[in-house]
N, C-alpha and C positions, 0 to 999 in steps of 0.2 A: 582474612577478616570475617567476623561472624556474618555479616550481611552479604558476603560475597560467595557466589557459587564456586567452591573450591575443587570439587571432583564430582564426576558422574559416576555411573556404575563401574564396578570392576570388570573390565572387558579386555580382550586381547588388544595390544597396542598396535594401532594401524601404522603402516610405513609412511614416510614422508611423501612418497609418490602417490600412495592412496589418498592421503589428505589433500594433496595439491589437486588431484583429479576431482575429488569431491567439491572443493571450493570452486574450481573453474566451472564445473557443471552447474553448481548452485548459482553462481553469479550470472553466467550466460543465459541459463534457463529462465531465471527470475527477471533478468533484463528483457528478454523476448516477451514473457507474459505480461509485464508491466508496460511494455511498448503497446501491446494490444490494448491493454485497459485504459491507459492514458490517452491513446489515439482517440478514443471515443470522447474523452474529456475535451481535448482540443477541438474536435469537430463540434461538440456540443456548444462550445463558446463562440465558434466562428461561423458555422454553416447549418447546423442541424435545425435551428429555429425556423428559417424561411423554407428549408427543404422538406421538413417533416411536420412542423407545427406552425403553419401559416396562420397569422392573426393580424388584425388591424392595430392591435396594441403590442408594440415591441416588447414591453415588459411581460405581458402575459405569454407571449411566444417564448421568451427567454426562460420564464418559470417552468413552462411546460417542458422545454428541453432539458433543463436541470432536474426536473422531476424524473424524466426518463433516465437521466444519468444516475440518479440516486437508486433506481430500481436495481442496478447492479450491486449495490451495497446491501440491499435487502436480501438479495440472493446469496451474499458472502457467508453469513452464518449458516445457511442451509448447506452450502458447499462444504463449509468447515466441519459441520456435523457429520454429513455422509462420508465425506473423504477421510475425516479423522476416525470415524468408526471403522472403516476397512483399513486405514493406515495402521491402526492399533492391532488389527486381526491379521492382516496379510503382509504388512510391510509398508515402509515409507515410499520406496522406489516406485511401485506399481501405481500408486495414487499421484505421484508427481508426473508420470507419463500420461495418466488420464487427464489430469488437469490441463496439461499443455495441448492435448488433442482437442479438448473442448474449447479452450481459448481460441485456437487457430481456426477451427471450423467456423465458430461464431463470428470471428473478426473478418474472414474472407466473405462470408455471406452478407455482412453489412455492406461491404464494398460493392456488392452486386445488387443491392436492394433498390427497387424503384422508389421515386419519391412521392410525395403527396399529390403532385400535379399528375403523375402517371396512373396511380391506383387508388387515390383517395384515402379514406380513413384506414384502410388495411395497412398502409405504409407505416404510420407510427405504431400500429399494433405489433407488426413484425419486428420493427426496430426495438421496441421495449422487450419483446420476446427473446431476441438475440442478445440484448443487453443482460437479461436474466441469465442466459446461459454463460455469458462471460463472467458474471458474478459467481455462478457455481464453480466454474473452473478456477478462478483466482482465489475462491474461498478455500480451497484445499492446497493452494500453492505455498502460501507464506509458511504455514505450520510445518509442512513436509520439508520445504528447502531449509528452513532455520534449523529444524531438528536434525536433518541429515548433516548439517555443517557442526552443530554443537556436540552431537553424539560421536563425531569423529575428532573432536578437538582435544588438545593437551589441557590438563586440569587448570593451569594458570592463564589460559587464553580463550576462556569460554566466550566473553563478550566480543572479542575480536573475530572469532570464527563465526559466531552468530550474526555478526554485522556484515559479513560478506554478502549473504542474500539480500540483506537490507539495502545495500548499495546498487542492487539491481533496480530499485525503485527510481532513483534519480537517473541512472543509466537509461532506463526505459523512457523516462521524461525527455531526456536529452535526444535520444534517437527519434522519437515520435515527432518532436518539434522541429528538429533539423530537417526531417523529410517534409514536414509541412512547409517550412520556410523555403526549401529548395523547390518545391513544386509550385508553390504561390509566386515565387520570383520568376519562374520559367514561363508561367502562363498569364494570359490576360485575366483580369478578375472575373469576367464572364465565363471563361472556359473553366476556371478553377471551381466556380460555383456550380457549373453544369456537371462536370465530370472529374475534374483534376482532384478533388478531395478524396475520390475513391481509390486512387492509386496507392496511397500508404496502407490502406486496409488489405489490398490485394498482395502487397509486398509480404505481408505477415505469413503467407503460405510457405515462402522460401525460408524465412527465419524459423519457422516451427520445425521444419525438417532438420535444421542444424541443431536445435535444441533437443529434439528427440534422440538424434544420434549420440549426442554427448551424455544424455541421462541413461541410455541403454548400457553405456560402458561403466557405470558406476554400480559397485556392490551395495547390498543392503547394509545398514549401519550395524557396528559391533553390538550396541546395546540391544537392538531388536533381535539379532541373532542369538545373543545370550539368553534373552527372555524366552525365545522359542526353545532352546536347548533345555532350559530349566523348567519348562512347562508353566511359565508365568504369564502366557497371553491370556487376556480377558475374553471370555466367550461373549460378553455384551459390554464393550467399552463404554458406551453412552450411559447405560443403566449404572454402571459402576461409577462413573464420573459424577452423575447427578445424585446418587446416593451418598457418596463419601467425599466429594470434592467441590460441591456447589459454591461455598463461600470463596474458595480459591479461584474459581471460574470468574465470579463477580468481581472480586478484587483485582484479578488480572486484567479484566476488561477496564475497570476504572482507572487503573494506573496508566493504561494505554490511551486514555481519551484525549489528552492534551496534544500529543505529537501529530496525529493525522490532520487536525484542524488546520495547523500551520501549512502542512503539505498541500492540501486540497484547496485552500484559499489561494495559495501562491500559484499552483499549477492550472486551476480551472476558473475560479471566481474572478481572478485578477485579470484574466484574458477579456472576459466580458466587460468587467468594470472599467478597465483601461481603455478598451476601444469605444465603448458606448458612452460611458459618462465622462471620462477624462479626455476623450477624443484623441487618444494616441494611436498611431498607425498600428495595424494588427501585426505587421512584421516586427515592429519595434518591441511590442509586447511579447511576441514569441521569443525574441532574443533575450528579454528580461527573464522569462521563464527558464530558458536554457541556462543563463547565468546563475540563477538561484539553484538550479538543479546541480550544477558544478560544485556549488559551495556545499550542497548536501552530500554529493559523492565524495568529497574530501573530508568533511566533518564527521560523517558516520563512523568510518573506521578509526579516525583520529580519537574521537570521544570514546569509542569502545576500548581503545588502549588505555586511555586515561581511567575509564571505569574499572578495567581489570586491576588497576593499581590503587585507586582511591576507594574502591568498593562500589558495588552496583547500586546499593540503595542511596548512598550519598550522591552518586551521579544522577539518579532519577530526582532526588529532591532538588538539587541544584538546577536542573533543567526546568522543572516545573515553576520554581521561583522566578527564574529568569524570564520565562514566557509570560508570567503575570506582570512582571516589571515592564516588559517591552510591548505588550499588547497596544497601549494607547500611543506611545511614540511611533510605533510601526505605521499606523494609519495616518498619523499626522504627516509623516514623510510621504506616504503614498499619495495623499490629497493634494500635495503640491503639484502633481501632474508632470514633474520633471523625471524623466526616465533614470537618470543616475541616482537620484534619491529614492526612487522606487526599488531600484536594484539593491541599494544599501539596506533599505527597510526590511525587505524580504530576505536578503542574504543573512543579515544578523539574526533574524527570526529562525531561519533554517539551521544556523549554526547552534543556537542555544537549544532548539528542540533535539539536536543530535545527542545531547547528554541523556536523553531518554531512549531515542531509537537505536543509539549504539549498543547498549547492554540489554536491549528489549528481549532478543532471541534467547540469550542466556538465562535471563530472569524468568521468562515463561517456561522455558524448558525445566528449570530447576524447581518450579512450583509443583509439578506433577510427576508421579511415578512412571516408569517406562510403559506399563500396560495401558495407561490412559493419556499418555503425554501428547500424542498427536491430537487426539480429541480435545483435550483441555486447552492446550495452547492455541489451537486453530479457533476454538469457540471464543475464548477471551479476546483474542486478537480481532476477530471478525465483528464481534459485538461493538468493540470500540471503534472499528473502521466505519460501521454504520452511523453510530451517534456522534463520533468525533470527526469523521471525514466525509462519508457519503452525503449527509444531508447538510454539510457545511456550506456549499455554494448556494443551495436552496434557501437555508436559513439567512445567510448573509444578503442574498438578493431581496428576500422578504423584508428584512430589517431595513434595508436601504430604501426599499419602496414605501415602507410604512412611515419611517422617521426622517428620511432624507439626509441621514448623517451616518458616517462610518463609526462614529463613537460607540454606537450600540453594538456594532460588530465587534469592537474592541472588548466590550463588557462580555460578550458571548465567549470570546476566545480566553479571556481571564478567568471566567467562571469555570470552564472546563479544566483549566490548569489548576484551579483551586480544589476541584474534585479529585483530580489525579494526585495532588500533593497529600490530601487526607488519606487516600487509599494506600499510597506508598508508605505512610507511617504505620498503617494497620497490617500490611502484608508481611508474612514471614518469608523473607528472601532465602532461596535455596533450601527450603525445608525438605525437599526429596532429592537433593543433589546427589546423595549417597544411599538412595533407596535400594 
């Protein structure tokens, strides 16, 4: 179909074994990195406010904690720019290794960080700094992992291959929350608040070693190797991108706005809203987040397969329309305070947004030529992650505090989906699929 990415560059055909190795490394590596990133989100909702941002006003402490959470998203476009620049110059593989090292080191140091009671104002400063380093690392992760998978993919399975790294996002959420659930169940609340929350951050050190080993075993992508052989590597990918592809970067960011707002409201904001406002036990809310992530884990590749058949543009349009229609009913169900209905509300939301996240990797890869693809795809995705995801818990908390109703959060979600829908209609899908 005209709107579908039909083929990437003419490259030597990878073997089935090579493709399987790439998909495995992309999935496991992305899972580990998003485990690190979402671990911070879970801790933000449950323990960081009293540990690092003590305040007489619980809402103020929560806002400060979510503000620190959002710092990681501010860093993500910076990481996307820097790693995209070098990823387009020296290759995808080296930047994926660097991003994993940065994430692992920052996450372990958070686990060792003294709290406000121990070192005063230096504690939140160091926490925010480490969160910024996490953001730099993950900023280069998605673009590299998605491109690694897509540039190895068969022509008619671009969305499916690009969706495999995407499934690392819910897998990371599941892993982070299961470890949090296990530790909180094994320890008394006082022990968990004092030191137990640190254990999941320290576990990251072992997981990172596994991820690095797998990524060392993967070869550079055929597309990048061909570009090297033909002398088509850009000397300044960022300048080339901004001069020749700025509209594509902006449209790529706008089409990607609606999907992350669902994910981050479900995984982060709902933990705080459910426990503090709806008075649902934290362990129950963690299980709800795990259940929603399981839906995402299944829906993302399933919707990618559908997108490969129906067309990537049609899939994006369908996803945006469904998010608009579901925004108000979703929060109506959440506000019942019944765990089963909350799981239903968020599970449906996660399924419908998968019509956008499923083909997203293939779509953003097809928008840019090889020589600026890492830079362009990363920057588009990370801009959307900031405005569609990173600030979502902060915006939702502020709207709730100002108006006392989740209806305005529904309008916020629907508004982002409307913007994505308009951008989808304007974007030329797959315009560089055969560059």
